[in-house]
C-alpha positions as CSV (number, residue, x, y, z in Angstrom):
1,M,0.0,-0.1,0.3
2,R,1.1,3.5,-0.9
3,A,-0.3,6.7,0.4
4,R,0.2,10.7,0.2
5,F,-0.5,13.2,3.2
6,I,-3.7,15.4,1.9
7,G,-3.8,17.5,5.1
8,D,-6.8,17.7,7.0
9,P,-10.0,17.0,4.7
10,Q,-12.2,19.1,7.3
11,H,-10.4,22.4,7.3
12,G,-9.5,22.9,3.9
13,G,-6.4,20.5,3.5
14,E,-4.9,22.5,6.4
15,G,-1.5,21.1,7.7
16,P,2.6,20.7,7.0
17,E,4.2,20.1,3.5
18,S,5.2,16.7,4.8
19,L,5.5,14.8,7.7
20,S,7.4,11.7,9.2
21,L,5.1,9.0,10.3
22,F,5.7,5.5,11.2
23,G,9.3,5.7,10.2
24,A,8.4,7.1,7.1
25,E,8.4,10.7,5.3
26,F,4.9,11.4,3.6
27,N,4.2,14.6,1.6
28,R,1.5,15.8,-0.7
29,T,2.8,15.0,-3.9
30,D,4.8,11.2,-4.0
31,W,3.0,8.3,-3.0
32,T,5.0,6.5,0.0
33,L,5.3,2.9,0.7
34,V,3.7,2.6,4.0
35,P,5.3,0.1,6.4
36,P,3.0,-2.9,6.9
37,A,2.4,-2.2,10.7
38,A,1.1,1.3,9.8
39,E,-1.4,0.2,6.9
40,R,-4.4,0.2,9.0
41,K,-4.1,3.4,11.0
42,I,-2.6,5.3,7.5
43,A,-5.6,3.7,5.6
44,G,-8.3,4.5,8.3
45,N,-7.2,8.0,8.1
46,S,-8.9,10.9,6.7
47,H,-5.6,13.0,6.6
48,F,-4.2,10.5,3.7
49,E,-5.0,9.5,-0.1
50,V,-4.4,5.8,-0.2
51,D,-3.3,3.8,-3.1
52,L,-4.0,-0.1,-2.6
53,D,-3.8,-1.3,-6.0
54,G,-0.4,0.3,-7.2
55,D,-2.0,2.5,-10.1
56,G,-0.8,6.0,-9.0
57,E,-4.5,7.1,-8.3
58,G,-6.1,7.3,-4.7
59,D,-8.5,4.8,-4.1
60,P,-11.9,5.5,-2.1
61,S,-11.7,6.3,1.4
62,V,-12.4,3.5,3.9
63,Q,-15.6,5.7,5.2
64,E,-16.6,5.8,1.4
65,M,-16.6,2.7,1.0
66,R,-18.2,1.7,4.2
67,D,-21.1,4.4,3.0
68,Q,-21.6,2.2,-0.3
69,L,-21.6,-0.8,1.4
70,D,-24.8,0.6,3.7
71,A,-26.4,1.7,0.2
72,M,-26.1,-1.4,-1.2
73,G,-27.3,-3.3,2.2
74,V,-24.1,-5.3,2.5
75,K,-22.6,-6.5,5.9
76,Y,-19.2,-5.7,6.8
77,R,-17.3,-6.1,9.9
78,K,-16.6,-2.9,12.1
79,N,-13.0,-3.3,11.9
80,A,-12.5,-4.6,8.4
81,S,-9.4,-4.0,6.3
82,P,-9.4,-1.5,3.4
83,E,-8.8,-4.8,1.3
84,A,-11.5,-6.7,2.6
85,L,-14.1,-3.7,2.2
86,A,-12.9,-3.1,-1.6
87,K,-13.3,-7.2,-2.2
88,L,-16.5,-7.0,-0.3
89,I,-18.4,-4.2,-2.8
90,L,-16.3,-6.0,-6.1
91,D,-18.5,-9.3,-4.6
92,N,-21.5,-7.8,-4.0
93,L,-21.5,-5.7,-7.5
94,P,-24.6,-6.6,-9.7
95,P,-23.7,-8.8,-12.5
96,E,-24.4,-6.7,-15.2
97,A,-21.8,-4.0,-13.5
98,A,-19.2,-6.4,-13.3
99,E,-18.8,-6.8,-16.9
100,E,-16.2,-6.0,-19.4
101,P,-17.7,-3.4,-22.1
102,A,-18.0,-5.4,-25.5
103,S,-15.4,-3.8,-28.2
104,D,-18.6,-2.4,-30.1
105,D,-19.4,-0.3,-26.7
106,L,-15.9,1.4,-27.1
């Protein structure tokens, strides 16, 4: 998992340009590899954007995934990891939402 510091979302992103946490240096522009022991804490922290799949783009926050599961009526553990929440979402998508678009549709 990689993450970058985004500041306090409740106060317009206030905060330093970078910070050292869990033995890693996080800033607002670069993705930083998160130490395994800190992954859960960082993923659940609103001051960080996380990249779980390594595509260089931020993924939905833990709260956004919980909100989506609630809207879908899917039960989940309160302490479920971000990876577990993402898997639950994918596993519970309607079949038509999970299908690849046909080449004619592109």
